[in-house]
KEFI-429789 format. One record per residue (C-alpha): residue number from 1; residue in three letters; y, x, z. Coordinates in nm, 2 decimals. Last residue first. Layout:
N
[site NUM,"ALA",[Y,X,Z]] ...
END
This chain:
254
[site 254,"PRO",[-1.14,0.07,-0.28]] [site 253,"ARG",[-1.04,-0.12,0.04]] [site 252,"ASP",[-1.14,-0.48,0.04]] [site 251,"ALA",[-1.40,-0.44,0.31]] [site 250,"SER",[-1.16,-0.28,0.55]] [site 249,"ARG",[-1.28,0.03,0.73]] [site 248,"ILE",[-1.19,-0.08,1.07]] [site 247,"LEU",[-1.12,0.08,1.41]] [site 246,"THR",[-1.01,-0.13,1.70]] [site 245,"PHE",[-0.80,-0.02,2.00]] [site 244,"ASP",[-0.85,-0.02,2.38]] [site 243,"ALA",[-0.63,0.16,2.63]] [site 242,"GLY",[-0.83,0.30,2.92]] [site 241,"PHE",[-0.66,0.63,2.98]] [site 240,"PRO",[-0.90,0.85,2.79]] [site 239,"ASP",[-0.88,0.62,2.48]] [site 238,"ARG",[-1.11,0.32,2.44]] [site 237,"ALA",[-1.28,0.24,2.11]] [site 236,"VAL",[-1.38,-0.09,1.93]] [site 235,"ALA",[-1.57,-0.07,1.61]] [site 234,"ILE",[-1.55,-0.25,1.28]] [site 233,"ARG",[-1.70,-0.21,0.93]] [site 232,"GLY",[-1.52,-0.45,0.70]] [site 231,"PHE",[-1.41,-0.81,0.66]] [site 230,"PRO",[-1.75,-0.97,0.61]] [site 229,"THR",[-1.87,-0.78,0.91]] [site 228,"ASP",[-2.06,-0.45,0.95]] [site 227,"LYS",[-2.10,-0.30,1.29]] [site 226,"ALA",[-1.97,0.01,1.47]] [site 225,"THR",[-2.04,0.03,1.84]] [site 224,"LEU",[-1.82,-0.17,2.07]] [site 223,"VAL",[-1.65,-0.02,2.37]] [site 222,"VAL",[-1.71,0.35,2.27]] [site 221,"THR",[-1.54,0.61,2.49]] [site 220,"GLY",[-1.25,0.86,2.46]] [site 219,"GLY",[-1.26,1.23,2.54]] [site 218,"ALA",[-1.18,1.39,2.20]] [site 217,"GLU",[-1.54,1.42,2.09]] [site 216,"THR",[-1.59,1.05,2.18]] [site 215,"VAL",[-1.31,0.93,1.96]] [site 214,"ARG",[-1.40,1.17,1.68]] [site 213,"ALA",[-1.74,1.01,1.66]] [site 212,"LEU",[-1.57,0.67,1.64]] [site 211,"ALA",[-1.37,0.80,1.35]] [site 210,"ALA",[-1.68,0.92,1.17]] [site 209,"ASP",[-1.85,0.58,1.22]] [site 208,"THR",[-1.55,0.39,1.10]] [site 207,"ASP",[-1.50,0.59,0.78]] [site 206,"GLU",[-1.17,0.60,0.60]] [site 205,"VAL",[-0.98,0.44,0.89]] [site 204,"GLU",[-0.75,0.14,0.93]] [site 203,"PHE",[-0.62,0.08,1.28]] [site 202,"TYR",[-0.67,-0.27,1.43]] [site 201,"THR",[-0.44,-0.36,1.73]] [site 200,"SER",[-0.55,-0.61,1.99]] [site 199,"TRP",[-0.32,-0.87,2.14]] [site 198,"TYR",[-0.42,-0.99,2.48]] [site 197,"THR",[-0.54,-1.28,2.70]] [site 196,"ALA",[-0.75,-1.20,3.00]] [site 195,"ALA",[-1.07,-1.34,3.15]] [site 194,"ALA",[-1.21,-1.45,2.81]] [site 193,"SER",[-1.50,-1.70,2.86]] [site 192,"PRO",[-1.36,-1.96,2.61]] [site 191,"GLU",[-1.29,-1.69,2.35]] [site 190,"GLY",[-1.08,-1.84,2.07]] [site 189,"GLN",[-0.97,-1.56,1.83]] [site 188,"ILE",[-0.62,-1.59,1.69]] [site 187,"GLY",[-0.55,-1.39,1.37]] [site 186,"GLY",[-0.32,-1.15,1.20]] [site 185,"ILE",[-0.05,-1.11,0.94]] [site 184,"PRO",[-0.17,-1.31,0.63]] [site 183,"HIS",[0.10,-1.34,0.36]] [site 182,"GLY",[0.16,-1.70,0.26]] [site 181,"ASP",[0.54,-1.67,0.22]] [site 180,"PRO",[0.58,-1.88,0.54]] [site 179,"ARG",[0.39,-1.61,0.72]] [site 178,"ARG",[0.02,-1.66,0.76]] [site 177,"LEU",[-0.19,-1.66,1.08]] [site 176,"VAL",[-0.57,-1.67,1.04]] [site 175,"THR",[-0.75,-1.89,1.29]] [site 174,"TYR",[-1.08,-1.81,1.45]] [site 173,"ASP",[-1.30,-2.04,1.66]] [site 172,"PHE",[-1.63,-2.01,1.48]] [site 171,"GLY",[-1.83,-2.13,1.18]] [site 170,"SER",[-1.55,-2.21,0.95]] [site 169,"MET",[-1.22,-2.02,0.95]] [site 168,"PRO",[-0.89,-2.21,1.04]] [site 167,"GLU",[-0.59,-2.11,0.83]] [site 166,"LEU",[-0.27,-2.18,1.02]] [site 165,"THR",[0.09,-2.16,0.89]] [site 164,"PHE",[0.33,-1.95,1.08]] [site 163,"ASP",[0.68,-2.07,1.15]] [site 162,"PHE",[0.75,-1.77,1.38]] [site 161,"VAL",[0.82,-1.92,1.72]] [site 160,"ALA",[0.68,-2.27,1.67]] [site 159,"THR",[0.37,-2.16,1.47]] [site 158,"TYR",[0.31,-1.90,1.74]] [site 157,"PHE",[0.32,-2.15,2.03]] [site 156,"GLU",[0.10,-2.42,1.88]] [site 155,"ARG",[-0.17,-2.17,1.78]] [site 154,"ALA",[-0.16,-2.01,2.13]] [site 153,"ALA",[-0.19,-2.34,2.31]] [site 152,"ASP",[-0.49,-2.43,2.09]] [site 151,"ALA",[-0.65,-2.09,2.15]] [site 150,"ARG",[-0.65,-2.11,2.52]] [site 149,"ALA",[-0.94,-1.88,2.61]] [site 148,"THR",[-0.76,-1.60,2.43]] [site 147,"ALA",[-0.81,-1.31,2.19]] [site 146,"LEU",[-0.50,-1.23,1.98]] [site 145,"GLU",[-0.56,-1.02,1.67]] [site 144,"SER",[-0.35,-0.77,1.48]] [site 143,"TRP",[-0.44,-0.61,1.15]] [site 142,"VAL",[-0.38,-0.30,0.94]] [site 141,"ILE",[-0.21,-0.05,1.16]] [site 140,"SER",[-0.20,0.30,1.04]] [site 139,"GLY",[-0.43,0.61,1.03]] [site 138,"PRO",[-0.61,0.51,0.71]] [site 137,"GLU",[-0.37,0.28,0.51]] [site 136,"ASP",[-0.28,-0.08,0.57]] [site 135,"VAL",[0.07,0.02,0.70]] [site 134,"ILE",[0.32,0.29,0.64]] [site 133,"ARG",[0.68,0.30,0.75]] [site 132,"ALA",[0.61,0.13,1.08]] [site 131,"GLY",[0.93,-0.03,1.22]] [site 130,"ILE",[1.27,-0.07,1.07]] [site 129,"HIS",[1.43,0.20,1.28]] [site 128,"ALA",[1.80,0.23,1.18]] [site 127,"LYS",[1.82,-0.14,1.23]] [site 126,"GLY",[1.51,-0.34,1.31]] [site 125,"GLN",[1.51,-0.66,1.52]] [site 124,"TRP",[1.20,-0.60,1.72]] [site 123,"LEU",[1.02,-0.86,1.93]] [site 122,"GLY",[0.75,-0.74,2.17]] [site 121,"PHE",[0.42,-0.88,2.28]] [site 120,"GLN",[0.25,-0.99,2.60]] [site 119,"ALA",[-0.04,-1.24,2.62]] [site 118,"GLY",[-0.02,-1.47,2.91]] [site 117,"THR",[-0.15,-1.79,2.75]] [site 116,"PRO",[0.20,-1.94,2.73]] [site 115,"ASP",[0.32,-1.63,2.53]] [site 114,"LEU",[0.47,-1.34,2.71]] [site 113,"VAL",[0.79,-1.16,2.61]] [site 112,"ILE",[0.94,-0.81,2.56]] [site 111,"ALA",[1.28,-0.79,2.38]] [site 110,"LEU",[1.42,-0.55,2.13]] [site 109,"ARG",[1.73,-0.47,1.93]] [site 108,"GLY",[1.74,-0.19,1.68]] [site 107,"GLN",[1.76,0.19,1.63]] [site 106,"ASP",[2.14,0.23,1.68]] [site 105,"MET",[2.09,0.28,2.06]] [site 104,"VAL",[1.81,0.05,2.16]] [site 103,"ASP",[2.00,-0.27,2.21]] [site 102,"GLU",[1.87,-0.53,2.46]] [site 101,"PRO",[1.71,-0.87,2.45]] [site 100,"PRO",[1.56,-0.97,2.78]] [site 99,"VAL",[1.25,-0.78,2.91]] [site 98,"ALA",[0.97,-0.99,3.06]] [site 97,"VAL",[1.07,-1.32,2.91]] [site 96,"THR",[0.85,-1.63,2.93]] [site 95,"GLY",[0.68,-1.85,2.68]] [site 94,"GLY",[0.66,-2.23,2.68]] [site 93,"SER",[0.80,-2.31,2.33]] [site 92,"SER",[1.16,-2.33,2.44]] [site 91,"THR",[1.12,-1.99,2.60]] [site 90,"VAL",[0.98,-1.82,2.28]] [site 89,"ARG",[1.23,-2.01,2.06]] [site 88,"GLU",[1.52,-1.87,2.27]] [site 87,"VAL",[1.37,-1.53,2.25]] [site 86,"ALA",[1.36,-1.55,1.87]] [site 85,"ALA",[1.73,-1.65,1.86]] [site 84,"ASP",[1.81,-1.34,2.07]] [site 83,"CYS",[1.61,-1.11,1.85]] [site 82,"ASP",[1.76,-1.23,1.52]] [site 81,"ASP",[1.60,-1.08,1.20]] [site 80,"THR",[1.26,-1.07,1.37]] [site 79,"ALA",[0.97,-0.83,1.33]] [site 78,"PHE",[0.68,-0.87,1.57]] [site 77,"TYR",[0.60,-0.59,1.81]] [site 76,"LEU",[0.25,-0.51,1.95]] [site 75,"ASN",[0.20,-0.32,2.27]] [site 74,"TRP",[-0.10,-0.08,2.27]] [site 73,"TRP",[-0.25,-0.10,2.62]] [site 72,"PHE",[-0.25,0.07,2.96]] [site 71,"ALA",[-0.37,-0.05,3.30]] [site 70,"THR",[-0.34,0.14,3.63]] [site 69,"ALA",[0.03,0.17,3.67]] [site 68,"ASP",[0.16,0.32,3.99]] [site 67,"PRO",[0.38,0.58,3.82]] [site 66,"ASP",[0.55,0.29,3.63]] [site 65,"PRO",[0.76,0.44,3.34]] [site 64,"ASN",[0.45,0.50,3.13]] [site 63,"PRO",[0.50,0.82,2.94]] [site 62,"ALA",[0.56,0.75,2.57]] [site 61,"LEU",[0.36,0.71,2.25]] [site 60,"ALA",[0.47,0.57,1.92]] [site 59,"ALA",[0.34,0.41,1.60]] [site 58,"VAL",[0.35,0.45,1.22]] [site 57,"PRO",[0.65,0.69,1.17]] [site 56,"GLU",[0.65,0.88,0.84]] [site 55,"GLY",[0.58,1.25,0.80]] [site 54,"ARG",[0.25,1.19,0.61]] [site 53,"LEU",[0.15,0.99,0.91]] [site 52,"LEU",[0.37,1.04,1.21]] [site 51,"CYS",[0.34,0.92,1.57]] [site 50,"LEU",[0.69,0.90,1.72]] [site 49,"THR",[0.73,1.01,2.08]] [site 48,"TYR",[0.94,0.84,2.34]] [site 47,"TYR",[1.01,1.13,2.58]] [site 46,"GLY",[1.19,0.89,2.81]] [site 45,"THR",[1.48,0.87,2.56]] [site 44,"GLU",[1.70,1.09,2.78]] [site 43,"ALA",[1.41,1.33,2.82]] [site 42,"PRO",[1.41,1.41,2.45]] [site 41,"GLY",[1.19,1.25,2.19]] [site 40,"GLU",[0.86,1.40,2.07]] [site 39,"GLU",[0.80,1.39,1.69]] [site 38,"PHE",[0.43,1.38,1.64]] [site 37,"GLU",[0.16,1.45,1.39]] [site 36,"TRP",[-0.13,1.21,1.34]] [site 35,"GLY",[-0.47,1.31,1.22]] [site 34,"PHE",[-0.62,0.97,1.33]] [site 33,"VAL",[-0.88,1.06,1.59]] [site 32,"ALA",[-0.79,1.42,1.67]] [site 31,"ALA",[-0.42,1.36,1.66]] [site 30,"TYR",[-0.48,1.05,1.88]] [site 29,"PHE",[-0.64,1.26,2.15]] [site 28,"ALA",[-0.39,1.55,2.14]] [site 27,"MET",[-0.10,1.31,2.16]] [site 26,"ALA",[-0.26,1.12,2.45]] [site 25,"ARG",[-0.28,1.45,2.64]] [site 24,"ARG",[0.09,1.49,2.57]] [site 23,"HIS",[0.17,1.13,2.67]] [site 22,"ASP",[0.00,1.17,3.01]] [site 21,"PRO",[0.02,0.84,3.21]] [site 20,"THR",[0.04,0.63,2.90]] [site 19,"GLY",[0.28,0.37,2.75]] [site 18,"LEU",[0.16,0.29,2.40]] [site 17,"ASP",[0.36,0.17,2.10]] [site 16,"VAL",[0.30,-0.06,1.81]] [site 15,"TRP",[0.53,-0.17,1.53]] [site 14,"THR",[0.60,-0.42,1.25]] [site 13,"PRO",[0.36,-0.71,1.30]] [site 12,"THR",[0.53,-0.94,1.06]] [site 11,"GLY",[0.67,-1.26,1.22]] [site 10,"ASN",[1.00,-1.25,1.04]] [site 9,"PRO",[0.99,-1.06,0.71]] [site 8,"PRO",[0.98,-0.68,0.70]] [site 7,"VAL",[1.29,-0.46,0.75]] [site 6,"ARG",[1.31,-0.23,0.44]] [site 5,"THR",[1.14,0.07,0.30]] [site 4,"ILE",[0.77,0.02,0.39]] [site 3,"GLU",[0.55,0.27,0.21]] [site 2,"PRO",[0.35,0.13,-0.07]] [site 1,"MET",[0.00,0.00,0.00]] 
END
């Protein structure tokens, strides 16, 4: 897919970042898994570190600001052309605000919110930083998926906030989310027994099994061994700090 050169449409998963207790150790781990290079920010930015693929930003790592934190995850950001208006839609649709809208220097405007099922995500109104410059290629984000026991509530919320259309899949409780232009951006997986609600990030890879081997060699663990699905060969990995992410060699890749 061509590199992204402009702010993507509303509702597009545009960025992911990870707060971690040791961002330099995390850099070594993800460099081994995805071949990323890094641009470490200065102390005044909290050492917010861009993960680079072919010199272009695709994600970020940073030291977690909470020294007592015990849980870590990849946080997903949806693009919006008006962060404040999007937050108003979040709250009027039953969501809550964790971090109110704020400017990030000249880079953009962000907010962190939770949907009515408890899943956290970010809103990003891109300016100098438009989001990931490369997607759908090995080493970059390719899909985003919400797992929740309250799929009906989630579907209602995200259609209200982003004007998504819903495409139910037959055979199990899974709904593809499409932007108003018809482009699929992610999915909602209904899991009645799910103890927590969360957005998971899928990273494209050349070879799922080889990538999973690199995970374990670099100090991570396997959550779900590689398996073939109609959408590609998928595995779930965990980094050395407990953050999960999904690896996929997409079925429609040449």
